[in-house]
N, C-alpha and C positions, 0 to 999 in steps of 0.2 A: 397696633399691629400684632402685638405675643399673644394677645387675647385669641384674635382671627385664625390664630395658627394653633393653639392649644384646642381651641372649639371644632376645629376642622378636623384635628388631627384623633377627638375624641370622638365626631359622626363618623368617622370611617372605621371605627374600633369594628361594632357588630353587625359586619357584613354579610353575614351568615343567614343563607336565602332558602324557604323550600318552595317546594315547586306545586302546586296543585292542578289537577285532571279536570276539565270540565267539557261533559257531553251537554249540550244545549238540545232544544226539541227536535231538530231538525237531523241530529245525530251528528254534526258536525265537533267535531275533539278542539278545544282549545287549550294551551299551559300557560296558567298564570302564576302571579308568586301572592295571590291575593286569593282564597277563596269567592268565589261566587254564588249569592243565593239561588236557588233554584235549580240550579246544576248537578246533573249527577254525576260523580266520581268521588277525589278527595286526596288529599296527599299522596304523591308520587316520591317514590324510594329512588334515589338516584345514585346510581355506582357506577362504578366507572366499566367499561368494556373487557371481559376475561381475555385474557390472548388467547392464540391459536392453541397453545399447550395445554389451556385447561388451569393450569398451576397461575397464581398471583406469585409475583415472588417483591419482594419489600427492596424499595432501591435503597442501595448500600449507603453506608455512613456519609460518602461525598459523590452527588449525582454527579460530579465532572472527571472521573476517575476512568466511566466507561470511556468518554472522550479523548482523555490524555491518553490510555492505551492505544485506540483507535489512529491517533494521530503518530506515536512511538512506532506501530505497526509498518504504517505508512513509508515513516522517514526508514526503518531497518531495509524494509524492500526498496524503495529508494537506492538505497546504499548497495543493496546488493544484486542490484539491478546496472548500478555504473560499475563494480567493480568487475562482475561479470563482461562488460563490454571491453573494459580495460586489459582483463586477462583475455576478453579473442583479439584484442585489438595487438596486443602483443603475440600471439600464438601468429596472427598474420605475419607480422612483420619477419618472426624467426621462421617462417616458409619459406618467404621470398627470401631472405639471404642462404638459408640450405637449398633451395632451388636454382640460384644466382652460382653457389660455390660448384654445384653439380653439374650446369651449365658450363664451367670454365675448365673443370675438370675435363669435359666431353668433348670441348671444343678442340683439340688436336693442338694446340696451341705448349709449348713450354711454359712452366711454372716452375717457378723458381722463389727461393725463401736468402734473407742475407744472414750469413752466420756472423758468428763474432767479431772476426776481421773487416768485416761489410762486401766479402765477396760473394757473388752469387752461387747457390748451391740448386741444381738442379730438382726435381721432382722425380724420379724413377718410375717407370711404367708398371713395374708391380704395386709401388706404393700409390699410386695415381688409381689403379684397379681397385685397391683392398678400399682408400677411402669413398670410390665414385659408391662401391656395393653399398658400404655402410651410410654413405648420407640418403640411398635410394630407398633402403630400410627404413631408416628414420623419419623419411618421407611419407612412404606407405603407412606406418604405425601414427604418426602423431597428427598430419596434415590433412585438411577437408581437400 
C-alpha cells in the first residue's frame, strides 16, 4: 500500500507539459502535448494574458491578503451603514419629540411643572412663546 502511494506521488511530480501546434495539409490547426510527424508548426510558448493595464504584477507574498482586505472593507462598510441607520433613527425620534413639545406649547392648554413642594407652577405666556420660538428654530435647522 505504501509503495503504491510513493509510486503514485513520484509519477505526479513531473507534470510540466509542453504544447505543440500542428497545421495539417487541409489547414486545420491542432494543439497537442506531443509533436506530430508531418505537421507544420512547432512548440507553443504559453504565457498568461497580460492585464488591460499592460503591466504584469507579481502576486504578493500572501495570495489571500487581497481577499481578506476585500472582506474587511465590506465589514467596515456594513458597520458604517448600520451606524448611519441608527443615527437616522435617533434623529427621527428626536424630531418627533420636538414636534410633540411644540404642539403642546401651541395647543392653548395650561402647561405646568411640579416644584420642590409638589405644587403646580404654570408656564407663563412669555416663557411659552420663547420656548415655542426655540423649538421652531431647532426643527427648521435639524429636522427634515
